[in-house]
N, C-alpha and C positions, 0 to 999 in steps of 0.2 A: 571510654567507648572508642574501638578501633574506627577505622576510616570506612571498612567493610560494613560494620555496624551501623554508622551514620548515613551510608548511602542507602541501605536497605530501609532506615526507618523514616526517611526524608522524601514526603510525598511530592515535594516541588521541585525535584531533580530533573532536569532536561534529559533527554536521551544521550546528548552529547556527553552530559556530566557522568551518566550512567556508564557510558563505554569507558571513560577514563578510569573510574572505579573498579570496571571488571579487568582493565588491562593492567593497573595496579596491583589487584589481588593476584592475577597470573603471575607477574614478574615477581611478586613478594614470596609466592609458594614456590617459585622456581629456586629464588635466592636460600630460602629456608631449606629446601631439598639439598642443595649443594654444599650448605654450611651448617652443620650440626653444632658447632661450638659458637653461642653468644658471647659477643663482646661488645660492652659499653662504649659508643663511639667517642664519649668524652674523655671518661678516666682509664679506660683501656681494662677495665675489670672484665674477667671470664666467668662463666657459670649458668647453669640451668634457670637460674632467676632473673636473667638479664631479658626483661619482656616488656619493658615500656618502650614502644614503638612510637615514631615519628607520626603523627597524625595525619599529615599531608602526603608524604612520599610513600611512607610504609616501608623505607628500605634501611635506615637505619634504627638501631637498638640502644636503650640505655637502662642502666641499673636503677635509676629511680628520676623522679620528676625534677630534682635539682640539677641533676647532670643533662637533663634535657633542655632545661632553660639556659644553662651556661653555653651549651653548644648550638643555641638557637641562631644565633648571629652568622657563626662560622658556617653553620650547615644551610644557610637560606639560599644561596646561590645555587648550590648543588641540588637542592629541594625543588626549586623552581625549574631547573633543568629538566630534571626527571618528570615532572608534573607535565612539562611542555611536550616532551618525548611520548609519554603516555597518552596524551591527548591527541597528537599527531598518529599515533598507531591505532588509537579508537576509530579516529575517523576514516583512516584507510581501511579497516575492517568493516566498517559501516557501508563504505561505498562499495567495497567489493560485494557485499549482500545486496546491495540496494540496486546495483547496475547488472546483476545476473539476468540472464533471459530467462523469464518467468515460465511456468508449466504452460503448455498449449491447452486450448480450450478441449473439453470432452466432446466425444462425439454423438450425434443424435442416436437416441437408443432403438431408433427404427430402421434409418437407413445406413448408420454407421459411418455417415460423413461428418467431419469436424462441423460442429455447431458454429453459426456465425456470431461475430462480436456485437453487431447491431441488434438492438433490442427488438426491432420488427421481425428480425430474421429467426426469432426463436420465441416459443411460447411455453409458459409454466402451465401445467395442468394439476389443478388444484385436487382432482379426484384421486390420482394415483402419485401425484408428487414428481412426475417426470418432466423434463423440459425437451420440447419436441422442435424439430426446425419447422421453417415456414414451409417447405416443399411437403413434409408429411402432412402438416397440419390442413393444408389447403387440397391434397390429393383426395379424391372420391373414395367413399366407401362400397365396397360390393358384398352382396350375400353369396351363400354357397352355390347358386346358381349363376353365377356371375354378373347379377343385375345391381345396378346403382341403388343404394339406399338412400333415401331422401333425408331420414333422421339423422342429423349431425351428432355425432360421438365422439368421444376422445380418441385420438388416433393411436394411442398406446394401449389402453384397457379396455376401449370400446363401450365404456359407460356414457349413456346419452348425455349430452350437455345440458347444464341446468338452466331452467327458465332464467330472463333476465332480472337480476337483482339477487337471484340464489346464490350465485357464484361466491359471494362472501361467507356464506354459512360454511361451503365447502372449504374455503381459505381458513377460517378460523378453527375447522376441525384439525385441518394439517398442522396449524400452529399449536394447538393443544398436545399434537403428538410429538413435537419438538421437531418439525421440519423448519431448518434453517431459512429457505427460500420464502416459506409461507410467512415466518416471523418477520422477515425483511419487507415483504409486500405490505402487511398489515401495518408496518412502519411507515410506508410510504403513503398510505391511505391517511394516517394521522397527520403525517407532515402536510400534505395538501389539503386536507379536509374534504374528502371525496366520499361518494357513497353512503350520505348520510350521516358520516362521522364527523365530530367537531375538529377543527384545527388544533393539534396539541404537540407542540414541538417536544416537550418534555417525554411525553410518551412516546413519541417516535424515537428519540434519541434512546431511551431504554430497551425499546426493541431492537433497534440498529446494534446495540452492544450485545445483546443477546446473540443476534443472528451472526456477528462478526465472531464471537466466541465459539459458534458451532461451525464456523467454516466457510460462511458465505462473505466473501471479500467485498462485493460491492458495498454492503454495510458500513465497512470502514471509509469508503469512499463519501459515503452521505453523511457520516459522522463528520468528516473532514469539513465538508461543505458547510455544516452547521456551524461551526467553530468559525469558519471563514467569513461567513454572513451573519453571524449571531443570530441563529434561529434555535430558541430554547436556552443558549447560553451566551456568555459574552463573547464578543469577538476575540479570538487569541490565534494569530497567524502562525505562531509556532505549534500549537496543538494540531491546528489544521493541517500542516505540513506532515506532521507527525503521522496523523491518521491515513492520509493521503500515501504516505510511503507504506505503511501496513498493507493498504489495499494494493498498491502497485507492486510490491514484491510477491504478492500472491496471484498477480495476473490481470487486475483490474486495469484496462487501458484509458478509461476517462481518468482515473486518478493519475497514472502515468503522464498524460497528457496535461492534467493540471499542474504535475510538478515541472514539467518542460515550460509552462507558462510562468510559473513562479521563477524560475531561474533566468527565463528570457526578460521578465521584467527586472530583476536585480541586475542584469547586465546593462539594459538601457539607463537604469537608474544612476548606475557606476559611470557610464559614458557621459551623462549629464553633469556629475560631479567632477570628473576628469576636466571637461569643459570650463569648469569654474575655477580650476585650479586645486580642487579637493582631491587628495589621494588618501583613501581609506585602506588600502588593500589590494592583494593581487589576486584575487578569487577568480578562477575560469568559469564564470557563470554561464558563459555563452557555451563553452565546451560541454557543461553539465547539462544544459538545455538540449542540444543537440542528441546527447546520449538518450535522453529521456523520450524525444521526439522519435528517435529510431526504433527505440523498443516499442512504443506505442504503435508506430506504423507496421512493424511486423506482427503484431497484435489486432491488426484490423482497422486502425484510427486513422480515416482519410483526413480527418482536420489536420493532424499532425504532418500528414505528408503536405497539405495546403502551406503550413507553417515553414517546412524546410524547402519549398519551392520560393515562398517569399523571401528568406533569407538569402537563398542563391541569387535571387534577383537584385537584392539590396549589396551583394558581394560580401555578405558575411558568412557564406560558407561555399565550399568549393564545388566544381562539377562533380567530382568524384563522390562527395556526400549525395547529391541529389540523385545520381545515378543509382547509388546504392539504395537509397530510399525508394526508388521506384521498383528496384529489384526485389525488396522486401515485401513491398505491397502485393506485387505480383504472385510472389511465393504464397502469402496468405490467401489471395484469391484462389490461387490452384489448390489449395487445401479446403476451400469451403463450396466450392461451385459445383453445381449438379444441374442435370436437365429438369428434374422436379422441381428445384427451387427457381430456376429461371422462368417455367412456365407458369408458377404462382406469382412471381413478381410481374410477368407481363399480364397477366388476368386482373391483379388487384395490387395497388400501389402499396397497400397495407403490408405486403408480403414482401416487401422490398427488403434484401438482406445484405447489400454493400453499396 
């Protein structure tokens, strides 16, 4: 079996190992494209039947298993070096994707101003499946004569809001229709054991996976949380980080903030080890943490701004970094602020949006 096949068939491979496999495949394909003549690395035999490939690096070929075994010791150093380079390249490609600025939030379908990141600044409407901002949710409704209507309706489709306790029925209807956000919220209900539903972490995880596959990225953040704290699954920090990364790359600021926290904690642990004379590597965890926090700040995560402020106070980041963080947060506020949202927030703290 080739390395490519073994990578596909192994369910226990980490994301880093998968990246090495992909880079090895890429390099191998390039090598095969450049060289149409196969040569045994041990005996030098040429021909089209030279197809016994090194299982690790996949960069050399042999005419049979005997030649491969004879050449093993001679090839070992070159093989290990190639695998190391492939792993480094896989990590670079992963970081390029991970630290890209994610897509911005969608606009409110009514006022067409960018939706706030803060949960209180937006509301999912189970009647029509739209996410509406706090300003439009709070704004009064008028009839054709300009008179304010007392009946509370959906700000988008104008269907009357359901009686207390009936909203779950609408949510389940949206869920049955394949609405990713509705599936996510029903998962949250099972995770917390609310609205008369039993607390069921496994059911919540099942729904989070469905919602994530349908494109609702906060679901991946919740899966990461479950793995991080062992809710419905055994604690697995690597899997938690993996799902946080999936969510962060799709624009989830909470997941991005969590990744910053993971790297910040790793940095503090490394400092503690160094103080004891233990050197384990030269990983720039602090630099990675700052990158994560900066992206989260641009996405509206005020807690990340607070962390950058603390790092600056402790002398762990520069004045330029703190200034940039403030500017990024101001850019975010400039995109989401509106008079209508300010009025809603001033009238009721439940409509606070930043």
